[in-house]
C-alpha positions in Angstrom: 48.7 -96.5 -57.0 44.9 -96.7 -57.8 43.6 -95.6 -61.4 40.2 -93.6 -61.7 37.6 -95.6 -62.3 37.2 -96.3 -66.5 34.3 -96.8 -68.0 34.7 -100.6 -67.8 34.6 -100.8 -63.7 32.2 -100.6 -61.5 31.5 -99.3 -57.8 32.9 -101.3 -55.2 31.1 -102.4 -52.2 31.9 -100.2 -49.7 30.7 -97.4 -52.4 27.2 -99.3 -52.7 27.0 -99.9 -48.3 28.0 -95.9 -48.2 25.3 -94.8 -50.8 22.2 -97.4 -49.9 22.7 -96.1 -46.4 22.3 -92.8 -47.0 20.0 -93.3 -49.0 18.2 -95.0 -45.9 18.9 -92.3 -43.4 17.4 -89.2 -46.1 14.0 -91.5 -46.0 14.2 -92.4 -42.2 14.2 -88.5 -41.7 11.8 -87.6 -44.7 9.0 -90.1 -43.8 7.7 -88.8 -40.3 7.9 -85.5 -41.9 5.5 -86.3 -44.7 2.7 -88.6 -42.0 2.4 -84.8 -40.6 1.6 -83.3 -43.3 -1.4 -85.0 -43.3 -2.4 -84.4 -39.9 -1.2 -80.3 -40.4 -4.1 -81.1 -43.4 -6.6 -82.2 -41.0 -6.0 -79.3 -38.7 -5.6 -76.4 -41.4 -9.1 -77.8 -42.8 -10.7 -77.5 -39.5 -9.3 -74.3 -38.8 -10.7 -73.1 -42.2 -13.7 -74.7 -41.6 -14.0 -72.7 -38.0 -14.0 -69.1 -40.0 -16.4 -70.2 -42.3 -18.2 -71.4 -39.8 -18.1 -68.5 -38.0 -18.8 -66.1 -41.0 -22.2 -68.1 -41.4 -23.2 -67.8 -37.9 -22.9 -63.2 -38.5 -24.3 -63.7 -41.8 -27.3 -65.1 -40.0 -26.8 -63.3 -36.9 -26.3 -60.3 -39.4 -30.0 -61.0 -41.4 -31.9 -61.8 -37.9 -31.2 -57.9 -36.6 -32.7 -56.9 -40.8 -35.8 -58.8 -39.6 -35.7 -58.8 -35.8 -36.1 -62.1 -34.6 -32.6 -61.9 -33.2 -34.2 -61.7 -29.3 -36.8 -64.4 -29.9 -35.3 -68.3 -29.1 -36.9 -69.9 -31.6 -37.3 -68.1 -35.4 -35.8 -68.2 -39.0 -34.3 -66.3 -41.6 -34.0 -66.3 -45.1 -30.6 -65.7 -46.8 -30.2 -65.8 -50.3 -33.0 -68.9 -51.0 -32.9 -70.3 -48.0 -34.3 -70.5 -44.8 -32.0 -71.1 -42.0 -33.3 -71.5 -38.6 -31.8 -69.6 -35.9 -31.8 -69.5 -31.8 -31.6 -66.7 -30.5 -30.5 -64.9 -33.9 -28.0 -67.4 -35.0 -28.1 -70.6 -36.9 -29.3 -72.9 -34.6 -27.4 -76.2 -34.7 -29.9 -78.4 -36.5 -29.8 -79.4 -39.5 -32.0 -77.2 -40.6 -29.5 -74.4 -38.8 -26.0 -74.4 -38.7 -25.8 -78.0 -41.3 -27.7 -75.6 -44.3 -25.7 -73.2 -44.0 -22.6 -75.2 -44.6 -23.2 -76.9 -47.1 -23.7 -74.0 -49.3 -20.5 -73.6 -48.8 -19.9 -77.0 -49.6 -18.8 -78.1 -46.2 -20.7 -81.7 -45.9 -18.4 -85.0 -44.6 -19.3 -86.9 -42.3 -21.7 -84.4 -40.1 -24.0 -85.3 -37.0 -26.8 -82.9 -35.7 -27.1 -83.8 -31.8 -30.0 -82.0 -29.0 -28.1 -78.3 -30.0 -25.0 -79.2 -31.2 -23.4 -79.8 -35.3 -20.1 -81.4 -35.2 -18.3 -83.0 -37.7 -15.2 -84.8 -37.9 -12.9 -85.4 -41.0 -13.6 -88.4 -43.3 -10.5 -89.8 -42.5 -11.1 -90.9 -38.8 -12.7 -94.2 -38.3 -13.3 -94.4 -35.0 -16.1 -91.7 -33.1 -14.5 -88.3 -33.3 -15.4 -88.0 -29.9 -13.0 -90.7 -28.9 -10.1 -90.0 -31.9 -10.3 -86.2 -29.7 -10.9 -84.7 -33.5 -13.8 -82.9 -34.8 -15.0 -79.4 -34.5 -17.9 -78.5 -32.8 -20.7 -75.9 -33.2 -23.3 -75.2 -30.4 -26.1 -73.2 -30.5 -26.3 -69.9 -27.7 -28.5 -70.6 -24.8 -29.7 -66.8 -24.4 -30.4 -64.0 -26.3 -27.7 -62.0 -26.9 -24.6 -64.5 -26.8 -22.8 -66.3 -29.5 -23.0 -69.9 -30.1 -20.1 -71.7 -28.7 -17.8 -73.0 -31.5 -14.7 -75.4 -30.5 -11.8 -77.3 -32.3 -10.4 -80.4 -30.8 -7.6 -81.4 -33.4 -5.9 -83.8 -29.9 -6.5 -86.8 -31.6 -5.5 -85.6 -35.3 
């Protein structure tokens, strides 16, 4: 009959191997969850930024209505001392348009301005945002009474 472990005895080799195997299995299942958290964090940030962008566009449009320039293809409005270029009442897809509004809200990381569009991508994406398929794009309106097109692509985040 085997006696219980006394303070002088150690663990057997089988017990140590079993503990190491269990720790290995736990690590193998936990690591993918942490990797997915990075992607989820990027996607959440992009969704939050989309909401901020929609709010900014609505705020500018409301001010454009107050100033009577919401039907004009090119104008500007002043919000809290900041001048924002507009296209049909919404922020223009330029550095002086939506970019100015996003900067005023603290969003400015790796943004690019193209003709009529503003594109943002996470700083952790090393390659071009379009190649990575991980970006937020704002496209200014092309006609009166039409809102800007704001879309998020996160398939490659």
